[in-house]
TORKEDREN-266850 format. One record per residue (C-alpha): residue number from 1; residue in three letters; x, y, z. Coordinates in nm, 2 decimals, decimal comma, always signed. Layout:
# residues N
NUMAR / n / res / c1 / c2 / c3
NUMAR / NUM / ALA / X / Y / Z
...
This chain:
# residues 292
NUMAR / n / res / c1 / c2 / c3
NUMAR / 1 / MET / +0,00 / +0,00 / +0,00
NUMAR / 2 / THR / +0,14 / +0,34 / -0,10
NUMAR / 3 / ILE / +0,13 / +0,65 / +0,13
NUMAR / 4 / ALA / -0,13 / +0,81 / -0,09
NUMAR / 5 / SER / -0,36 / +0,51 / -0,08
NUMAR / 6 / TRP / -0,32 / +0,49 / +0,30
NUMAR / 7 / VAL / -0,40 / +0,86 / +0,34
NUMAR / 8 / ARG / -0,71 / +0,81 / +0,12
NUMAR / 9 / ARG / -0,82 / +0,53 / +0,35
NUMAR / 10 / HIS / -0,74 / +0,71 / +0,67
NUMAR / 11 / PRO / -0,76 / +1,08 / +0,62
NUMAR / 12 / LEU / -0,84 / +1,18 / +0,97
NUMAR / 13 / THR / -0,56 / +0,98 / +1,12
NUMAR / 14 / ALA / -0,32 / +1,13 / +0,86
NUMAR / 15 / TYR / -0,45 / +1,48 / +0,94
NUMAR / 16 / PHE / -0,40 / +1,45 / +1,31
NUMAR / 17 / ALA / -0,07 / +1,28 / +1,28
NUMAR / 18 / LEU / +0,04 / +1,57 / +1,05
NUMAR / 19 / ALA / -0,10 / +1,85 / +1,25
NUMAR / 20 / TYR / +0,05 / +1,71 / +1,58
NUMAR / 21 / GLY / +0,37 / +1,63 / +1,40
NUMAR / 22 / ILE / +0,43 / +1,98 / +1,27
NUMAR / 23 / SER / +0,33 / +2,16 / +1,59
NUMAR / 24 / TRP / +0,47 / +1,92 / +1,85
NUMAR / 25 / GLY / +0,76 / +1,81 / +1,64
NUMAR / 26 / GLY / +0,87 / +2,16 / +1,57
NUMAR / 27 / ILE / +0,84 / +2,27 / +1,94
NUMAR / 28 / LEU / +1,03 / +1,96 / +2,06
NUMAR / 29 / ILE / +1,31 / +2,03 / +1,81
NUMAR / 30 / LEU / +1,34 / +2,38 / +1,94
NUMAR / 31 / LEU / +1,34 / +2,27 / +2,29
NUMAR / 32 / ALA / +1,60 / +2,00 / +2,22
NUMAR / 33 / GLY / +1,83 / +2,29 / +2,11
NUMAR / 34 / LYS / +1,79 / +2,43 / +2,46
NUMAR / 35 / SER / +1,84 / +2,09 / +2,64
NUMAR / 36 / PHE / +1,47 / +2,11 / +2,73
NUMAR / 37 / HIS / +1,52 / +2,38 / +2,99
NUMAR / 38 / LEU / +1,16 / +2,49 / +3,00
NUMAR / 39 / ALA / +1,23 / +2,79 / +3,21
NUMAR / 40 / VAL / +1,47 / +2,94 / +2,96
NUMAR / 41 / HIS / +1,27 / +3,11 / +2,68
NUMAR / 42 / GLN / +1,34 / +3,42 / +2,49
NUMAR / 43 / PRO / +1,05 / +3,62 / +2,33
NUMAR / 44 / GLN / +1,15 / +3,50 / +1,99
NUMAR / 45 / ASP / +1,12 / +3,14 / +2,12
NUMAR / 46 / ARG / +0,75 / +3,20 / +2,22
NUMAR / 47 / GLY / +0,70 / +3,36 / +1,88
NUMAR / 48 / LEU / +0,83 / +3,05 / +1,71
NUMAR / 49 / PHE / +0,61 / +2,82 / +1,92
NUMAR / 50 / PHE / +0,31 / +3,04 / +1,83
NUMAR / 51 / VAL / +0,39 / +3,01 / +1,45
NUMAR / 52 / LEU / +0,43 / +2,63 / +1,48
NUMAR / 53 / MET / +0,10 / +2,60 / +1,65
NUMAR / 54 / LEU / -0,07 / +2,79 / +1,37
NUMAR / 55 / LEU / +0,11 / +2,59 / +1,09
NUMAR / 56 / GLY / +0,01 / +2,25 / +1,24
NUMAR / 57 / PRO / -0,36 / +2,24 / +1,16
NUMAR / 58 / SER / -0,37 / +2,49 / +0,87
NUMAR / 59 / THR / -0,07 / +2,33 / +0,67
NUMAR / 60 / SER / -0,21 / +1,98 / +0,72
NUMAR / 61 / GLY / -0,56 / +2,08 / +0,61
NUMAR / 62 / LEU / -0,44 / +2,25 / +0,30
NUMAR / 63 / ALA / -0,18 / +1,97 / +0,20
NUMAR / 64 / LEU / -0,42 / +1,69 / +0,25
NUMAR / 65 / THR / -0,71 / +1,86 / +0,07
NUMAR / 66 / ALA / -0,48 / +1,90 / -0,22
NUMAR / 67 / VAL / -0,36 / +1,54 / -0,22
NUMAR / 68 / LEU / -0,71 / +1,40 / -0,17
NUMAR / 69 / ASP / -0,93 / +1,63 / -0,37
NUMAR / 70 / GLY / -0,69 / +1,84 / -0,59
NUMAR / 71 / ARG / -0,78 / +2,18 / -0,73
NUMAR / 72 / ALA / -1,15 / +2,11 / -0,69
NUMAR / 73 / GLY / -1,11 / +2,04 / -0,33
NUMAR / 74 / LEU / -0,91 / +2,35 / -0,27
NUMAR / 75 / HIS / -1,16 / +2,56 / -0,46
NUMAR / 76 / GLU / -1,44 / +2,41 / -0,26
NUMAR / 77 / LEU / -1,26 / +2,48 / +0,06
NUMAR / 78 / TRP / -1,22 / +2,84 / -0,05
NUMAR / 79 / MET / -1,59 / +2,87 / -0,11
NUMAR / 80 / ARG / -1,67 / +2,74 / +0,24
NUMAR / 81 / LEU / -1,41 / +2,98 / +0,38
NUMAR / 82 / THR / -1,57 / +3,27 / +0,22
NUMAR / 83 / ARG / -1,93 / +3,17 / +0,27
NUMAR / 84 / TRP / -2,08 / +3,47 / +0,45
NUMAR / 85 / ARG / -2,44 / +3,46 / +0,34
NUMAR / 86 / VAL / -2,59 / +3,28 / +0,64
NUMAR / 87 / GLY / -2,86 / +3,37 / +0,89
NUMAR / 88 / PRO / -2,78 / +3,65 / +1,13
NUMAR / 89 / GLN / -2,85 / +3,41 / +1,42
NUMAR / 90 / TRP / -2,54 / +3,21 / +1,33
NUMAR / 91 / TYR / -2,32 / +3,52 / +1,35
NUMAR / 92 / ALA / -2,47 / +3,59 / +1,69
NUMAR / 93 / VAL / -2,38 / +3,25 / +1,81
NUMAR / 94 / ALA / -2,03 / +3,27 / +1,67
NUMAR / 95 / LEU / -1,95 / +3,61 / +1,82
NUMAR / 96 / LEU / -2,15 / +3,62 / +2,14
NUMAR / 97 / THR / -2,15 / +3,28 / +2,30
NUMAR / 98 / THR / -1,81 / +3,32 / +2,48
NUMAR / 99 / PRO / -1,85 / +3,68 / +2,60
NUMAR / 100 / LEU / -2,21 / +3,62 / +2,73
NUMAR / 101 / LEU / -2,11 / +3,30 / +2,92
NUMAR / 102 / VAL / -1,79 / +3,45 / +3,05
NUMAR / 103 / LEU / -1,96 / +3,75 / +3,18
NUMAR / 104 / ALA / -2,24 / +3,54 / +3,33
NUMAR / 105 / ILE / -1,98 / +3,37 / +3,54
NUMAR / 106 / LEU / -1,76 / +3,66 / +3,63
NUMAR / 107 / TRP / -2,01 / +3,93 / +3,72
NUMAR / 108 / PRO / -2,18 / +3,73 / +3,99
NUMAR / 109 / LEU / -1,84 / +3,61 / +4,13
NUMAR / 110 / SER / -1,71 / +3,97 / +4,13
NUMAR / 111 / ALA / -2,03 / +4,09 / +4,31
NUMAR / 112 / PHE / -2,06 / +3,82 / +4,58
NUMAR / 113 / VAL / -1,71 / +3,66 / +4,61
NUMAR / 114 / SER / -1,43 / +3,89 / +4,53
NUMAR / 115 / PRO / -1,37 / +4,19 / +4,31
NUMAR / 116 / ALA / -1,08 / +4,01 / +4,16
NUMAR / 117 / PHE / -1,33 / +3,83 / +3,94
NUMAR / 118 / ALA / -1,43 / +4,15 / +3,77
NUMAR / 119 / PRO / -1,38 / +4,12 / +3,40
NUMAR / 120 / ARG / -1,12 / +4,34 / +3,23
NUMAR / 121 / PHE / -1,17 / +4,49 / +2,89
NUMAR / 122 / GLN / -0,85 / +4,47 / +2,68
NUMAR / 123 / ALA / -0,99 / +4,51 / +2,34
NUMAR / 124 / ALA / -0,66 / +4,50 / +2,15
NUMAR / 125 / PHE / -0,63 / +4,13 / +2,24
NUMAR / 126 / PHE / -0,92 / +4,04 / +2,02
NUMAR / 127 / ALA / -0,70 / +4,06 / +1,71
NUMAR / 128 / LEU / -0,50 / +3,77 / +1,84
NUMAR / 129 / GLY / -0,80 / +3,55 / +1,84
NUMAR / 130 / LEU / -0,87 / +3,65 / +1,48
NUMAR / 131 / VAL / -0,53 / +3,55 / +1,37
NUMAR / 132 / VAL / -0,55 / +3,21 / +1,55
NUMAR / 133 / GLY / -0,89 / +3,13 / +1,42
NUMAR / 134 / SER / -0,80 / +3,22 / +1,06
NUMAR / 135 / PHE / -0,52 / +2,97 / +1,06
NUMAR / 136 / GLU / -0,64 / +2,68 / +1,27
NUMAR / 137 / GLU / -0,99 / +2,65 / +1,12
NUMAR / 138 / ILE / -0,85 / +2,58 / +0,78
NUMAR / 139 / GLY / -0,78 / +2,24 / +0,92
NUMAR / 140 / TRP / -1,01 / +2,18 / +1,21
NUMAR / 141 / THR / -1,33 / +2,29 / +1,03
NUMAR / 142 / GLY / -1,21 / +2,29 / +0,67
NUMAR / 143 / PHE / -1,08 / +1,94 / +0,66
NUMAR / 144 / ALA / -1,16 / +1,74 / +0,98
NUMAR / 145 / THR / -1,51 / +1,85 / +1,06
NUMAR / 146 / PRO / -1,68 / +1,75 / +0,73
NUMAR / 147 / ARG / -1,51 / +1,41 / +0,74
NUMAR / 148 / LEU / -1,62 / +1,35 / +1,10
NUMAR / 149 / LEU / -1,97 / +1,46 / +1,00
NUMAR / 150 / HIS / -1,97 / +1,19 / +0,74
NUMAR / 151 / ASP / -1,98 / +0,92 / +1,00
NUMAR / 152 / HIS / -2,10 / +1,09 / +1,32
NUMAR / 153 / SER / -2,38 / +1,31 / +1,44
NUMAR / 154 / PRO / -2,27 / +1,68 / +1,49
NUMAR / 155 / PRO / -2,25 / +1,64 / +1,88
NUMAR / 156 / MET / -2,03 / +1,33 / +1,86
NUMAR / 157 / ALA / -1,82 / +1,48 / +1,57
NUMAR / 158 / GLY / -1,77 / +1,80 / +1,78
NUMAR / 159 / ALA / -1,68 / +1,60 / +2,10
NUMAR / 160 / LEU / -1,42 / +1,39 / +1,91
NUMAR / 161 / LEU / -1,27 / +1,69 / +1,74
NUMAR / 162 / GLY / -1,28 / +1,90 / +2,06
NUMAR / 163 / LEU / -1,08 / +1,63 / +2,24
NUMAR / 164 / GLY / -0,81 / +1,62 / +1,97
NUMAR / 165 / TRP / -0,81 / +2,00 / +1,96
NUMAR / 166 / ALA / -0,76 / +2,02 / +2,33
NUMAR / 167 / LEU / -0,48 / +1,76 / +2,35
NUMAR / 168 / TRP / -0,30 / +1,93 / +2,06
NUMAR / 169 / HIS / -0,23 / +2,23 / +2,30
NUMAR / 170 / LEU / -0,05 / +2,01 / +2,55
NUMAR / 171 / VAL / +0,31 / +2,05 / +2,45
NUMAR / 172 / ALA / +0,29 / +2,43 / +2,38
NUMAR / 173 / ASP / +0,11 / +2,49 / +2,71
NUMAR / 174 / ALA / +0,33 / +2,28 / +2,91
NUMAR / 175 / THR / +0,63 / +2,45 / +2,76
NUMAR / 176 / GLY / +0,50 / +2,79 / +2,85
NUMAR / 177 / ASN / +0,35 / +2,72 / +3,20
NUMAR / 178 / ILE / +0,47 / +2,41 / +3,38
NUMAR / 179 / SER / +0,80 / +2,56 / +3,49
NUMAR / 180 / THR / +0,61 / +2,82 / +3,68
NUMAR / 181 / MET / +0,30 / +2,64 / +3,79
NUMAR / 182 / GLY / +0,46 / +2,31 / +3,88
NUMAR / 183 / ILE / +0,23 / +2,01 / +3,95
NUMAR / 184 / ALA / -0,06 / +2,26 / +3,95
NUMAR / 185 / TRP / -0,02 / +2,28 / +3,58
NUMAR / 186 / PHE / -0,21 / +1,95 / +3,54
NUMAR / 187 / ALA / -0,51 / +2,10 / +3,70
NUMAR / 188 / TRP / -0,48 / +2,41 / +3,48
NUMAR / 189 / PHE / -0,45 / +2,21 / +3,17
NUMAR / 190 / ALA / -0,75 / +1,98 / +3,27
NUMAR / 191 / VAL / -0,99 / +2,28 / +3,34
NUMAR / 192 / PHE / -0,87 / +2,54 / +3,08
NUMAR / 193 / TRP / -0,84 / +2,30 / +2,79
NUMAR / 194 / MET / -0,97 / +1,95 / +2,84
NUMAR / 195 / ALA / -1,30 / +2,06 / +3,02
NUMAR / 196 / ALA / -1,38 / +2,35 / +2,80
NUMAR / 197 / LEU / -1,26 / +2,29 / +2,43
NUMAR / 198 / PRO / -1,47 / +1,97 / +2,36
NUMAR / 199 / ALA / -1,79 / +2,14 / +2,47
NUMAR / 200 / TYR / -1,72 / +2,45 / +2,26
NUMAR / 201 / ARG / -1,63 / +2,24 / +1,96
NUMAR / 202 / ILE / -1,97 / +2,07 / +1,98
NUMAR / 203 / LEU / -2,12 / +2,42 / +1,95
NUMAR / 204 / MET / -1,88 / +2,51 / +1,66
NUMAR / 205 / THR / -1,97 / +2,18 / +1,48
NUMAR / 206 / TRP / -2,35 / +2,25 / +1,53
NUMAR / 207 / VAL / -2,29 / +2,59 / +1,37
NUMAR / 208 / TYR / -2,10 / +2,44 / +1,08
NUMAR / 209 / ALA / -2,35 / +2,16 / +1,02
NUMAR / 210 / ASN / -2,63 / +2,43 / +0,98
NUMAR / 211 / SER / -2,42 / +2,68 / +0,78
NUMAR / 212 / LYS / -2,15 / +2,49 / +0,60
NUMAR / 213 / SER / -1,94 / +2,81 / +0,65
NUMAR / 214 / VAL / -1,58 / +2,78 / +0,76
NUMAR / 215 / LEU / -1,58 / +3,16 / +0,79
NUMAR / 216 / LEU / -1,83 / +3,13 / +1,08
NUMAR / 217 / ALA / -1,59 / +2,87 / +1,24
NUMAR / 218 / VAL / -1,30 / +3,13 / +1,21
NUMAR / 219 / LEU / -1,52 / +3,39 / +1,37
NUMAR / 220 / MET / -1,63 / +3,15 / +1,65
NUMAR / 221 / HIS / -1,27 / +3,04 / +1,72
NUMAR / 222 / ALA / -1,17 / +3,42 / +1,72
NUMAR / 223 / GLY / -1,46 / +3,49 / +1,96
NUMAR / 224 / TYR / -1,34 / +3,22 / +2,19
NUMAR / 225 / THR / -0,97 / +3,31 / +2,20
NUMAR / 226 / GLY / -1,02 / +3,67 / +2,16
NUMAR / 227 / TRP / -1,29 / +3,73 / +2,42
NUMAR / 228 / LEU / -1,10 / +3,52 / +2,68
NUMAR / 229 / PHE / -0,80 / +3,74 / +2,64
NUMAR / 230 / VAL / -1,02 / +4,06 / +2,64
NUMAR / 231 / LEU / -1,22 / +3,97 / +2,95
NUMAR / 232 / TYR / -0,97 / +3,77 / +3,15
NUMAR / 233 / PRO / -0,98 / +3,90 / +3,51
NUMAR / 234 / ALA / -0,68 / +3,96 / +3,74
NUMAR / 235 / THR / -0,74 / +3,65 / +3,96
NUMAR / 236 / SER / -0,51 / +3,43 / +4,15
NUMAR / 237 / PHE / -0,44 / +3,08 / +4,02
NUMAR / 238 / GLY / -0,70 / +2,92 / +4,24
NUMAR / 239 / GLN / -0,96 / +3,18 / +4,16
NUMAR / 240 / GLY / -0,88 / +3,13 / +3,79
NUMAR / 241 / LEU / -0,95 / +2,76 / +3,82
NUMAR / 242 / VAL / -1,29 / +2,85 / +3,99
NUMAR / 243 / TRP / -1,43 / +3,08 / +3,71
NUMAR / 244 / GLN / -1,28 / +2,87 / +3,43
NUMAR / 245 / ALA / -1,45 / +2,56 / +3,57
NUMAR / 246 / GLY / -1,78 / +2,76 / +3,58
NUMAR / 247 / PHE / -1,73 / +2,87 / +3,22
NUMAR / 248 / ALA / -1,66 / +2,51 / +3,11
NUMAR / 249 / ALA / -1,97 / +2,39 / +3,29
NUMAR / 250 / SER / -2,17 / +2,66 / +3,12
NUMAR / 251 / LEU / -2,04 / +2,54 / +2,78
NUMAR / 252 / TRP / -2,14 / +2,18 / +2,85
NUMAR / 253 / VAL / -2,49 / +2,31 / +2,94
NUMAR / 254 / ALA / -2,51 / +2,49 / +2,61
NUMAR / 255 / ALA / -2,38 / +2,18 / +2,43
NUMAR / 256 / ALA / -2,64 / +1,97 / +2,59
NUMAR / 257 / ILE / -2,91 / +2,20 / +2,49
NUMAR / 258 / VAL / -2,78 / +2,19 / +2,14
NUMAR / 259 / GLY / -2,77 / +1,82 / +2,13
NUMAR / 260 / ARG / -3,12 / +1,78 / +2,26
NUMAR / 261 / TRP / -3,30 / +2,07 / +2,08
NUMAR / 262 / GLY / -3,06 / +2,19 / +1,81
NUMAR / 263 / GLY / -3,26 / +2,06 / +1,52
NUMAR / 264 / PRO / -3,05 / +1,95 / +1,22
NUMAR / 265 / ALA / -2,73 / +1,94 / +1,44
NUMAR / 266 / GLY / -2,87 / +1,63 / +1,60
NUMAR / 267 / GLU / -2,86 / +1,43 / +1,26
NUMAR / 268 / ARG / -2,57 / +1,31 / +1,05
NUMAR / 269 / VAL / -2,50 / +1,53 / +0,75
NUMAR / 270 / SER / -2,31 / +1,50 / +0,43
NUMAR / 271 / GLY / -1,96 / +1,63 / +0,48
NUMAR / 272 / GLY / -1,99 / +1,93 / +0,25
NUMAR / 273 / THR / -1,69 / +1,86 / +0,03
NUMAR / 274 / THR / -1,70 / +1,72 / -0,32
NUMAR / 275 / ARG / -1,56 / +1,38 / -0,26
NUMAR / 276 / LEU / -1,58 / +1,22 / +0,09
NUMAR / 277 / PRO / -1,54 / +0,84 / +0,09
NUMAR / 278 / PRO / -1,62 / +0,65 / +0,41
NUMAR / 279 / SER / -1,34 / +0,68 / +0,65
NUMAR / 280 / ASP / -1,33 / +0,30 / +0,70
NUMAR / 281 / GLY / -1,35 / +0,31 / +1,08
NUMAR / 282 / ASP / -1,11 / +0,61 / +1,09
NUMAR / 283 / VAL / -1,12 / +0,80 / +1,42
NUMAR / 284 / ALA / -1,03 / +1,17 / +1,49
NUMAR / 285 / ALA / -0,70 / +1,11 / +1,66
NUMAR / 286 / PRO / -0,33 / +1,12 / +1,61
NUMAR / 287 / VAL / -0,17 / +0,78 / +1,55
NUMAR / 288 / GLY / -0,17 / +0,57 / +1,86
NUMAR / 289 / ARG / -0,43 / +0,78 / +2,05
NUMAR / 290 / GLY / -0,81 / +0,73 / +2,05
NUMAR / 291 / PRO / -0,98 / +1,05 / +2,11
NUMAR / 292 / ALA / -1,10 / +1,64 / +1,99
């Protein structure tokens, strides 16, 4: 069996292996050059880590789309990336879900527990979310989501992809935080990434299943990352875990509502690309991991 034929039979495994390989492999190579001293990072190192994280899902999505579907697939991806004529309700969901839920958690905590929970409004940080979403969603939503939707309902597809998405952050986040947080980093990663991202990806997949718009996924990703940076309060580590756990819980409530009453998002849908063969039991995970 050639590599090309294997990729055609297992596109999701190939995608996750390549996305993880680019991001994790690049970061680990850079760390090896510093003898894995996690506490010794220059600003340019963090910049390189950031670029590698952006390149993992985006490059993988573009490369595999070209290999599997050629120019027609790339054109179809571009059409979904620029699909803006959707109902205004989907723009509202994409842009307002995160700020409304975060404020619903922070304002009561700031009023009744501690002023430290008061949200800050650092609007300039929203641009960071837009950059992240523009690159990452080429792969997560442009490539992986339609193929997961070919075999799974949107809630299940979103949960699988959300788990893989959350785990993908592990190396970069550990590199940046474990030297200062110590063993408490594991609690941070569990709450901030593993608890929240699968639920949010269910909501993103529901929006995509109803709109077939990668542009909305970009905006929804930007809304998540951007608004968290914009509103992030000046809390202690322990206080941070409290409000982040509340935020994750609110996302799961929203995901449960969508799964129960979300209409078409509770049904399996066609992937939205021109040629999507059955994935032959493929799962949304890097090689050797069973997730997203």
